[in-house]
N, C-alpha and C positions, 0 to 999 in steps of 0.2 A: 482655297481659303486656308490660311495658316491658323494655328491655334495658339492660345495664350500659355500653353505649357511648354513652349519651345522658345529659344533665343532667336527671335525673328524681328522683322522690321515693319511688316504690314499685317494688320489684324482686323477682323470683323468681330465686334463684340456688342453686348448690351450693357448699358450703364446701369449699375445697381445702387450706386450712391454717389452723391456729389458733396465733397467735404472741403469747405473753406479752411485755409490755414490761418492761425492767429498771427498778428503782426509781431515781428521780432527784428532785432538788429542783426542777428546771425543769418547767414545765407539759408534761405528757406523757399520752397515752392509756394506759389500763390494759392494752390489748392491741390486736391487729389480726387481721382475717380476710382470707384470700385467697379471692376469689369468682370463680365461673365460671358462665356460662350459655350458652356456645356462640356468642355473637354477637361482633361487633367484629373488628378486625384481628387475625389469629392470632399475636400477639406478647404475651408476658406482661409486665405492668408490673414495674418494679423492685421488689425486696423493700423493705418499709417500714423495716427495720433492717439495718444493715451489720454483723452479728455472725455468728460461726461457728454459734451455736445456731440462728439464723434460717435460715442457708444449709442446715443439716442437714435442715430440714423439707422442702426441695425437692430433695434429692439423688436421689430416685426419680422425678423429673419435676415439671413445673409447668404444668398440674395433675399430681399424682402418680399412680402406678399404682393406688392405692386409689380415686381419683376415676374412673378408667376402669372399674374393676371395679364401682363403684356404678352407672354407666350400664348395664352389662350386667345387673346385678340389677334395675334399674328396668324394662328392656325385658322381662326374664323375668316380672316382676310384672305388667306391662301385658298380656302374652300370657295369663297365667292368668285375667285378667278378660275378655279379648276375643281370641278365636281368630283374628280377622281382622287383628290387630295384628302385622304381619309384618316388623318391622325386625330387622336383624342387628346384633349388638353390634360397634361399631368397635374396631379394635386400638389406636387412639390418638384424641385429641380435637382438635377445631377451636376457633377462637375465642380471645378474649383472657382473661387472668386479671387482675383488678383488686383493689385493696386497700380495706379499710374500717377506720376507726378507731373504737374503742370507748372512750367517755369515762365512761359511767355505770357505777357499781359494780353496780347491779341487772342491767344487761345482761351485764356480764362474768361475774357469778356464774351467770346462766342459761346462758350459753354454756359455761362451764367444767363445769357439772353435767349438761347435757342435750344438747349438740351435739358431734358428732365429724366428722372428715373424711369426705366422701362424702355427708353429709346435705343435703337440700334445705330451704331456709328462705325465708320471705317477709319482706322488710324493708320496713317502712312508714314514711313520713314521714322519709326520710333526705336529708341534703344532699349535694351533690357539690361539692367545692372544695378549696382548698389548705390543707394542714395548717399551723397556726401554727408559726412558727419553723422551717419546713422547706420544701423546694422541691417536695415531692411533692403531687400532686393525687389525691384519693381520696374515697370515700363516707365520710360522718361520721354516726355514730349519736349523737343527743343526748337530752336528757331527755324529749322528746316523740316519740321514735322507738319502734317496736315491732318485735320479732323473733318469728316463729312458725315452728315446725318443721312441715314438710309431709310427709304420707305419700306413698309412692312412686306410688300409683295416682291422685294428684291430676290434675285436668284440666290445670293449668298445666304440670306436669312432662311430661305427654303431649305438649302443644304444643311444649315445649322440645325433646323428643326428635325429633319430626317435623321441626322446623326444622333441628336439627343434622344429621339424616340427609341433608338436601339438600346441606349443606356437605361432608359426608363423600363424597358422590357426586362432588362437584366437586374433591375432593382438597385442601381448604383446611386442611390440618393445621397445628397449632401445633408447631413443631419442638422446643419445650421439653417437650412433653407426655410423660407416662409411657406405658406400654404395658399392654395387657390381659394379666394374668398367664396364662401358658400352662400351666395345671395342671389335673389332673383334679379334679372337684368334691369328691371325698372327701378330698382332701389340703388343700383351701382353708383349713380351720380347724385343721389339725394344728399342735400346738405342738412342733415339732422342735427338738432342742438344736442350738445353733450349732456348726459344725464347720469345720475347715480344708478348704476345697473342693479346693484343689490337692493336698493330701496324700491326701484321700479318693479323688480320681480316680486318683492314682498307685497307691495300694494296690489299687484295683479292677482296674486294668490289669495289675498284676503277678499278681493272682489268676487272671485270664483267661489270661495267658501261661503260668503254671504248669499250668493245666488243659489247655491246648492242647498242651503239650509232653509230657504223660504218655505218650501212645502212642509218641512218638519215642524214649523211653528204653528201650523194650522191644526189645533186640537179638535176642531169640530168635524173635520172631514178628512179621514186618512186617504181617501181617493185622490186628494189634491197634492199629495206628496210627489215630488219629482222622481221620475224614473231615470235610469242610466241614459236612455235616449234623450231625455229632456236636458240633462246636464252636458253630455258629450254631443252637442248639437251643431257644432261648427264644422266647416269643411276646410280642407287644406288650401283651397283657392281663397277663401275668406281670410285665412291666416296670412297667406302670402301677400294679399293686396291691402291688408290693414296698415295704414300709415302710422298708427299708434303702437307703442310698445306694450300691448296688452296680452295677457295670457289667454290661450285658446284651448278649449277642451275638444278633442277631435277623435273620431274613430277612423282607423286606417289599417293597412297591411304594410309589412316591410318587404319591399321588392328588391332591394339591393343593399349590400354592405360594402363599403369601400375597401377594395383590396389593392389599391395603388396609392401609397406603399402597400405591400402585401399584408395580409391579415396578421401574421405573426409580428411584423414590424410595426403595424398600426397600433398594436397594444402598447408599445413603448413610446409612441409619438403623441404630441399634443399641440393644440392651438391655445395660446394664452389670451385671456381677456384682460380688461383693465384691472379687474380684481385679483388677477393672478390665478384664477381657476384653471384647471387643466382638463381638457377634453380629449379623449383618446380613440373614439370611434366616430365614424360618419355613416349615416344610414339614409337611404332614399325611401320615403314614405309615399304611399299611393292611396287615393280614394277615387270616387267616381268623377271628381272634378279636376284633379291634376296630380302631379308628382311634386314633392318638396324634399330637398336635401337638408338634413339637420345634423348638428353636432350632438353627440351622445355622451353625457358625463358618465364617469366610471360606475357610479352607483346604479344608474339606469341600465347600462350595458350588462351589469351583473344579472339583472332580472331577465334580460333577453337571452343571455347565454346559459343561464342556470348555473353559473359557477363564478367564483371570485376572479378578479383580474389576475391575481397572483397565480391561480391555478391555470388560467388560460395562457399565461406567459410560457408555461412549460410545454404547450402544444405546438407542434411544428408540422410542416409539410402537408401530407394527405389528410391527416386528422383535422388540421385547421381548415383546409378547403371544404371538408365534408360538413363541418359545423356551419360554415358560411352558406354553402349550397342548400343545406336542409332548411335554414331559416328563410332563404330567398324563395324557395319553391313552395313553402307552405302557404295555404290560403287562410291561415289564422288571422283573426282580427284582433287588434289591440286598442285599448283606450289610453290616450295619453294627453299630457298637457304640454303645449308648445309655446316657448317663450322667445319672442323676437328680442334681439339685443343690438345696440348700436356701439360698435367698437371702432374708434378712430374714424368716425363718419362712414363706417361700412356696415351693411345690414347682414346680420347672422340670425340663424334660428337654432335654438337648442331644445332638446327633448328633456324637459325638467322632471317628468315622472311618466310611468307606464304601468299598465296592468293588463292581463289577459281579459278579453270580453267575457 
């Protein structure tokens, strides 16, 4: 298998974006593809068009979240055919993203009708060079080029995943890459209606505050006041299966902190929501019913680590790993509020507050 970081003619790649070109009288490709194969310097090539529409296609990462999810699906597919295939899905991707220009109408129609983001394709007999009347260098599909969709269990894709896993272990992540959506599988294809996330969270928090205060309003009998167990009475399984975006008060332990990207890099990374909020930690919570992965906002992470994010950024290597392992090994129970969010029709969970039991 050749790689997209060399001047070659046959490549196996994943499509990370499909970009139609605007109509113009000047010589212009019909459209462009963004391509990824896990090789090359982990920096994405410039977008082929400087338009708002083109930039929107990479607002969820470059390669986008959907591409990372496709890698997870491919690994799961490989495991179904081979029990010894033991790769874990990466939280983000390594390697370069390159462009390809589509000149032929037959190619463009095939792509438009049959190819989507996250699909793997084989491009044969393609050139690599400078686009006419432009300073960009990219792959060029011409009249003698071929494009073929590849099934996930293909040998070429298996080799690509194995090679990429080695880069993941070396932490050679592309900083522009999207992230693996942190959602339960049953919500992955749900068509949730768009909602104002900030307003939804405020309404959920107000509902919890009203519930928590019910006992305090009873002046005749102090014994009716709600205890901590009364308020934090939901389970992680109930939170995960609730199809409404309601705030849940849960008691749990922290069994894993994401270290892929590694802990010190994770401090400087984030997943963006519609409101532009930045989340820089990912934790796996556990109770007697199930495990649940949540995005942890900075202010909550500060409570868990006992230090500010700025202080944590100065920690590297062994000390960083010790902090992570100490938190993962402890049997300490936490009380927290978990808020489901709907971002681009994808289900996420965030840990909106936390305190020690």
